[in-house]
C-alpha positions in Angstrom: 0.0 0.0 0.0 2.8 2.4 0.8 4.5 1.7 -2.5 1.2 2.2 -4.3 0.6 5.5 -2.6 4.1 6.7 -3.4 3.7 5.7 -7.0 0.4 7.5 -7.2 1.9 10.6 -5.6 4.8 10.5 -8.1 2.4 10.1 -11.1 0.2 13.0 -9.8 3.2 15.3 -9.5 4.5 14.2 -12.9 1.0 15.1 -14.3 1.4 18.6 -12.7 -0.6 18.2 -9.5 0.7 20.2 -6.6 2.4 18.0 -4.0 0.3 19.3 -1.1 -2.9 18.6 -3.0 -1.7 15.1 -4.0 -0.6 14.3 -0.4 -3.9 15.5 1.0 -5.7 13.2 -1.5 -3.5 10.3 -0.4 -4.2 11.0 3.2 -7.9 11.0 2.7 -7.9 7.8 0.7 -9.8 5.1 2.7 -8.7 2.2 0.6 -10.5 -0.2 -1.6 -13.7 -1.9 -0.5 -13.2 -5.5 0.6 -9.4 -5.1 0.8 -8.3 -5.5 4.4 -11.6 -3.7 5.3 -12.5 -3.2 8.9 -16.1 -4.4 9.6 -16.5 -3.9 13.3 -15.0 -4.2 16.8 -17.3 -6.1 19.1 -16.9 -6.0 22.8 -18.3 -9.2 24.4 -18.2 -8.2 28.0 -16.9 -5.6 30.5 -13.2 -5.1 30.7 -12.5 -7.5 27.7 -10.7 -6.5 24.5 -12.9 -6.4 21.4 -13.1 -9.0 18.7 -12.1 -7.3 15.5 -14.0 -8.3 12.4 -12.3 -7.8 9.0 -13.0 -8.6 5.4 -10.9 -9.2 2.4 -11.7 -10.1 -1.2 -8.6 -12.3 -1.6 -9.5 -15.5 -3.5 -6.2 -16.6 -5.1 -3.6 -18.3 -2.9 -1.0 -15.5 -3.5 -3.5 -12.9 -2.4 -4.7 -14.9 0.6 -1.1 -15.4 1.8 -0.3 -11.7 1.4 -3.4 -10.6 3.2 -2.8 -13.0 6.1 0.9 -12.1 6.4 -0.2 -8.4 6.6 -2.8 -9.3 9.2 -0.2 -11.2 11.3 2.0 -8.0 11.2 -0.8 -5.6 11.8 -2.4 -7.6 14.6 0.8 -9.0 16.2 0.1 -11.1 19.3 -3.6 -11.6 18.6 -5.2 -14.8 17.6 -6.2 -14.8 13.9 -9.3 -16.7 12.9 -10.5 -16.8 9.3 -13.3 -18.1 7.1 -12.5 -18.7 3.5 -15.1 -19.2 0.8 -13.7 -20.8 -2.3 -14.7 -19.0 -5.5 -15.7 -21.6 -8.1 -15.1 -25.4 -8.1 -12.5 -25.3 -11.0 -10.3 -22.7 -9.2 -10.3 -24.9 -6.0 -8.9 -27.8 -8.1 -6.3 -26.0 -10.2 -5.0 -23.9 -7.3 -5.1 -26.7 -4.8 -1.3 -26.7 -4.2 -1.4 -23.0 -3.3 -4.4 -23.4 -1.1 -2.8 -26.1 0.9 -0.3 -23.6 2.4 -1.6 -20.1 2.0 -3.5 -20.1 5.3 -0.5 -20.8 7.5 -0.6 -17.4 9.2 -4.1 -18.2 10.7 -4.6 -19.9 14.0 -8.0 -21.2 13.1 -9.4 -21.7 9.6 -13.0 -22.4 8.5 -13.9 -23.2 4.9 -17.5 -22.1 3.9 -19.4 -23.8 1.0 -18.1 -22.9 -2.4 -19.4 -19.8 -4.2 -20.2 -21.5 -7.5 -20.7 -18.3 -9.5 -21.2 -19.9 -13.0 -20.2 -23.5 -12.4 -21.7 -26.8 -11.6 -20.0 -28.8 -8.8 -18.8 -31.3 -11.3 -16.4 -28.6 -12.7 -13.8 -29.2 -10.0 -13.4 -29.6 -6.2 -16.0 -28.6 -3.6 -15.2 -26.7 -0.4 -15.5 -29.8 1.8 -12.9 -31.6 -0.3 -10.7 -28.5 -0.2 -10.9 -28.3 3.6 -9.8 -31.9 3.8 -6.6 -31.0 1.9 -5.6 -28.1 4.2 -3.6 -29.0 7.3 -1.9 -25.8 8.4 -4.0 -24.9 10.2 -6.5 -27.8 10.0 -9.5 -26.5 8.1 -13.0 -27.0 9.4 -15.7 -27.2 6.8 -19.0 -25.2 7.2 -21.8 -25.9 4.7 -24.0 -22.9 5.4 -23.9 -19.4 6.8 -26.1 -20.5 9.7 -23.6 -23.2 10.6 -20.8 -20.7 10.2 -22.4 -18.2 12.6 -23.0 -20.8 15.2 -19.6 -22.4 15.2 -17.5 -19.3 14.7 -19.3 -17.3 17.5 -18.7 -20.2 19.8 -15.0 -20.2 18.8 -14.2 -16.5 19.0 -12.6 -15.1 22.1 -12.0 -11.5 23.3 -9.0 -10.1 21.5 -9.4 -12.3 18.4 -9.2 -10.9 14.9 -11.6 -12.6 12.5 -11.3 -12.4 8.7 -13.8 -13.3 6.0 -11.8 -14.1 2.9 -13.0 -14.7 -0.6 -14.6 -13.2 -3.7 -18.1 -14.5 -3.2 -20.7 -13.5 -0.7 -18.6 -14.5 2.4 -18.6 -10.8 3.3 -22.2 -11.3 4.6 -20.8 -13.3 7.4 -19.1 -10.4 9.3 -22.3 -8.5 9.9 -24.1 -11.7 11.0 -21.3 -12.4 13.5 -21.4 -8.9 14.8 -25.2 -9.1 15.3 -24.9 -12.5 17.1 -22.0 -11.5 19.3 -23.7 -8.2 20.3 -26.9 -10.1 21.1 -25.0 -12.5 23.4 -23.4 -9.6 25.3 
């Protein structure tokens, strides 16, 4: 992000934009939607640190690894929990080797049912089969959003950082978790 911001500043100045104006625009930039996006901080009780809910659109192993390494650096010392939703059956199959290792920065990993987009299940590997292939950390398969909310809210502890990861509709999960956690307060 820093390199991108510096590149944008350099290009703006090259195009004739005043440095102060370009720097102000960079300072006001909130980032891209669904890229390391903060969803909520939820306090579950008095004198407890909040559970931080985050979302990221990463759906390729290289993106996932980069996101989670950045999360490990940004949230050092905190437990990282993630829920990945594979995007298409064919992608799960042809990127399997990368998926086996790209989640290693997480402490706990859930795999939500595949976001099929345009494909039938016969086009590749489903989320349950993908979860069985991931061992660092061991992946737990969740078939539905309802199952995900139930299991993940039971797993989350004060101080945890939780990420939804994927290009499908997995971003619906963060607000559902926030609502459930707040109701249990």
